[in-house]
MARSENU-141903 format. One line per 8 residues: number of its first residue (from 1); for each residue x, y, z of C-alpha. Coordinates in Angstrom, 2 decimals. Example, Ala and Ser with C-alpha at 12.3 -4.5 7.8 and 13.67 -1.06 7.14 Angstrom:
BEGIN
1	12.30,-4.50,7.80; 13.67,-1.06,7.14
END
This chain:
BEGIN
1	259.74,-58.25,291.99; 262.25,-55.88,293.61; 264.50,-58.74,294.51; 264.46,-59.97,290.95; 265.77,-56.52,289.66; 268.34,-56.34,292.37; 269.43,-59.90,291.49; 269.51,-59.17,287.82
9	271.54,-56.12,288.34; 273.93,-57.93,290.46; 274.21,-60.61,287.90; 275.32,-58.02,285.36; 272.46,-58.35,282.90; 272.19,-55.51,280.44; 268.61,-55.77,279.87; 266.31,-53.10,281.53
17	263.29,-54.81,283.19; 261.18,-51.65,283.05; 261.38,-51.64,279.09; 259.07,-54.25,277.41; 260.38,-56.56,274.75; 260.01,-55.28,271.11; 257.40,-57.89,270.16; 255.18,-56.79,273.09
25	255.37,-53.17,271.95; 254.53,-54.20,268.14; 251.44,-56.26,269.05; 250.24,-53.75,271.61; 250.58,-51.01,268.91; 248.51,-53.30,266.52; 246.02,-53.82,269.11; 245.75,-50.10,269.83
33	245.44,-49.24,266.20; 242.61,-51.84,265.58; 240.83,-50.65,268.54; 241.34,-46.89,267.74; 240.00,-47.58,264.26; 236.63,-49.10,265.48; 236.59,-46.47,268.09; 236.98,-43.75,265.54
41	234.76,-45.16,262.87; 231.79,-46.55,265.11; 231.74,-45.32,268.66; 232.96,-41.69,268.13; 230.22,-40.76,265.43; 227.65,-42.49,267.66; 228.87,-40.54,270.64; 229.05,-37.35,268.54
49	225.33,-37.84,267.58; 224.32,-38.52,271.02; 226.08,-35.37,272.28; 224.66,-33.35,269.40; 221.11,-34.45,270.09; 221.59,-33.77,273.83; 222.97,-30.21,273.02; 219.95,-29.55,270.74
57	217.63,-30.68,273.58; 219.31,-28.46,276.01; 219.31,-25.51,273.78; 215.57,-26.29,272.95; 214.68,-26.32,276.69; 216.79,-23.24,277.29; 214.83,-21.52,274.38; 211.62,-22.63,275.82
65	212.49,-21.59,279.27; 213.49,-18.20,278.07; 210.20,-17.89,276.09; 208.29,-19.01,279.19; 210.14,-16.43,281.30; 209.30,-13.74,278.81; 205.68,-14.70,278.74; 205.65,-14.80,282.50
73	207.15,-11.40,282.76; 204.65,-10.03,280.18; 201.92,-11.69,282.20; 203.26,-10.23,285.43; 203.37,-6.63,283.86; 199.77,-7.03,282.58; 198.77,-8.16,286.14; 200.52,-5.31,287.63
81	198.76,-2.94,285.23; 195.33,-4.46,285.76; 195.95,-4.26,289.45; 196.88,-0.55,289.39; 193.85,0.00,287.12; 191.61,-1.93,289.55; 192.96,0.16,292.38; 192.62,3.37,290.60
89	188.99,2.38,289.63; 188.28,1.34,293.29; 189.49,4.81,294.24; 187.32,6.38,291.79; 184.31,4.42,292.86; 185.27,5.31,296.62; 185.31,8.85,295.88; 182.10,8.76,293.79
97	180.40,7.07,296.69; 181.59,9.73,299.20; 180.32,12.60,296.98; 177.05,10.75,296.46; 176.75,10.30,300.14; 177.44,13.89,300.82; 174.95,14.86,298.16; 172.25,12.60,299.39
105	172.82,13.94,302.92; 172.82,17.46,301.88; 169.53,16.64,299.87; 167.91,14.96,302.97; 168.99,18.10,305.18; 167.42,20.36,302.62; 164.26,18.26,302.56; 164.28,18.11,306.49
113	164.73,21.98,306.63; 162.01,22.65,304.12; 159.62,20.07,305.94; 160.45,21.84,309.13; 159.67,25.20,307.71; 156.53,23.75,306.10; 155.39,22.21,309.46; 156.35,25.49,311.38
121	154.38,27.57,308.83; 151.38,25.31,308.99; 151.55,25.34,312.91; 151.85,29.13,312.73; 148.83,29.20,310.51; 146.76,26.93,312.64; 147.73,28.70,315.75; 146.83,32.04,314.16
129	143.39,30.46,313.12; 142.75,29.05,316.54; 143.77,32.49,318.13; 141.40,34.24,315.78; 138.75,31.75,316.60; 139.43,32.23,320.32; 139.40,36.21,319.81; 135.94,36.09,318.15
137	134.52,33.56,320.75; 136.04,35.67,323.61; 134.62,39.03,321.97; 131.13,37.67,321.90; 131.46,35.90,325.45; 132.93,39.13,326.96; 130.35,41.16,324.99; 127.55,39.11,326.32
145	129.09,39.27,329.83; 129.78,42.97,329.63; 126.11,43.53,328.55; 124.83,41.48,331.28; 127.01,43.17,333.75; 126.20,46.81,332.49; 122.42,45.78,332.65; 122.87,44.51,336.35
153	124.65,47.78,337.23; 122.42,50.15,335.52; 119.53,48.32,336.30; 118.08,48.42,332.69; 118.08,46.03,329.87; 120.34,46.82,327.08; 118.39,45.52,324.27; 119.79,47.50,321.38
161	122.26,44.92,319.88; 123.93,47.28,317.51; 124.58,49.96,320.19; 125.80,47.28,322.71; 127.95,45.68,319.99; 129.59,48.94,319.31; 130.27,49.71,322.90; 131.77,46.22,323.36
169	133.81,46.54,320.14; 135.38,49.83,321.39; 136.14,48.49,324.72; 137.81,45.52,323.15; 139.83,47.68,320.57; 140.93,50.04,323.56; 142.01,46.86,325.45; 143.99,45.55,322.51
177	145.70,48.85,322.07; 146.78,49.05,325.65; 148.22,45.49,325.15; 150.10,46.27,322.01; 151.56,49.50,323.89; 152.60,47.43,326.78; 154.36,44.92,324.50; 156.24,47.49,322.45
185	157.36,49.26,325.75; 158.70,45.89,327.07; 160.76,45.21,323.92; 162.50,48.61,324.36
END
């Protein structure tokens, strides 16, 4: 084509090959107007309706997403508040359990102390009763032995029970007094 343009320019033609003929421009303009009319009348309104529907759908989805996000944030705040309440309640329960445990330990300790005191008092009472029984038993045996010994030494029978009992009691009282005095002297 470049050769044709150069050949035409050399031949001296005045017609410009880049500009189309007038009848081509007119028929192209008519076709353009007809296509523009149909496009403007039918295609553009449908396209506009389609774009409007699409925009509404997008805006609806955005609104739904915003609503869902607000609900999610509210649920998260509620969950966080419930979690904080649950942690606080767990702390209170833990503290209550500690105080209950300490109270129970103190009660059991007091019960053990009172039980030990009761057992100790019972044991002391039993020991004292046994001691008294032993003292009475020993008095009678010591008295009998002392009277038998005295009878053997004197060579006479000491049959007066009241007199013999008085002598034995006086002897044992003197013996107890000497033991008490020795114990008090040992304490000083």
